[in-house]
N, C-alpha and C positions, 0 to 999 in steps of 0.2 A: 418317376416323378417329373423329370424334365419334359417328357412327352405330354403329360397332363397340363403343364404350364403353357406349352406351345398351343395345344388345342384350345385352351381357355382364351388365349390372346387372339387366335384366329376367330373364335366364336364372337368375342366382343367386337372385333373389327367388322365382322359381317353384320352384326346388329347395328352398329353405327352407320354402315353403308346403307342398309335398308331404311333406317330412320332419315338419313339425308335425302335419299331418293323420294321417299314419301313426302317430305317437306317441300321439295322442289316441285313435285307433281301437283300438290295442293296450291302452291303459289302461282305456278304457270297456268293452271286451269282456272284461276280466279275463283276458287271455291272457298267457302268459309265453314269451318267445322263448328264454330261457335257463332250463333246468330247474333249479328250486330243489332243493337236496338234501333228500330226504325218504325215509321208509321206510314200507312198507305194513303195516297191521294190519287186522283184520276184526272185525266185531261182528254178533251175531245178534239180530234183533228179531222179536216176534210180529206187530207192525204198524208200517209205516213210512209210512202214508198221507200224501201230500203231499211227501215227501222226494224230491229229484231229484239226479241226478249233477251235480257241480259245486257242490253246497251247501257252505257253510262248516262247518268244525269249529272250535269255540271252546273255550278254556280260560281261565277267569277273565275272560271277555268279550273276549279277544284271539284273532284268527284264527290258528290254528296248523296248519291243514291244509284239505283238501278231500275231498269224497266222490268217489271215482274210479270206483266201480262198484256196481251193485245187482243181485243175483241172487236167485232163489227156490230154496231147498233143498226139492226135491220130497218127500224122505223125511220130513223133520221139519215141513214146512209153515211154515217160517220164512224171513224175508228176511235174506240175508247181505249186509252193507254193507261194501265195501272203502274204507278210509280211507288217504289219504296224509298222514302227519304230518311236519312239519319236523324235520330231524335235531337241531336245537338243543333240542327238547322231548323229555324222557325221561318216559315214562308208567310209573307203578307197575303191577304185575300186578293189583292189586285196584282199579284205576280203574273208574269208572262212566261209561258212555256213555248219554246221554238225548237223545231227540228233542224239540226245543222249537220254538216259533213266535216269530219276531221281530215284536213288536207283536200287535195283536188279530187281524188277518187277513193277516199277513205270511208270508214264506217260512219254510219249515222249515229247521232247521240242527241239528247235533249238538253238544251241550254235554258236555264232558268234565269229570268231577270227579275230582281226584287221590285216590289211596288212601294208605295208610300203610305199605305193604310196602317192604321194602328191596330187593326184586327188581324189575327193570324189564322191560317188554315189548320184544321185539326184532322185527326184520323178519319178517313172516309170522305173528306171533302173533295170538291172538284175545282181545278184551276179553270177559271172562266175564260181568260184571255189566252189564245193560242195562235201560233203561226205555223202553217203546214210546211212540209218539205218543198223545196224548189226542184222541179224537174229540168235538168239541163237540156234534154231532148225537146221539151216544149219550148224553151227559150230559143234554142237554135232554129227550130222549125218556124217559130214566130217571125224571126228576122230574115230567114232565107225566103220564105214564101209571103213576105209582106207585100200587100198590094199597094201600088202607087197610083 
């Protein structure tokens, strides 16, 4: 009888350990088991160098969505970025999407700046105003090889 109680306690301890490791793996991997309510919008950029799928979309420094897809529009030679925005966030039609870097050499993310319009973007709409990423190499070479 005593051996059975000890085996039961060890089994429960092992289950609790596996549940803890699973929870940590999901949180560290930034996965969501339950889809958060979101709606898709898109934005076109001339250059998105360094931006990756899964990157954060921030509004006022708060994460309000993620980059769900990146495609090339062959006709316009622009990058089309698909964004999943939380349902609680309503974006005005004249909002601006900018590609920014977190820190000096950090990951790229999309910063949203709200507009002043009374009309809001809906599912499948496109953000018209965008600012592409800044290439440090281009800036440095521009000033180094500046002709006088």
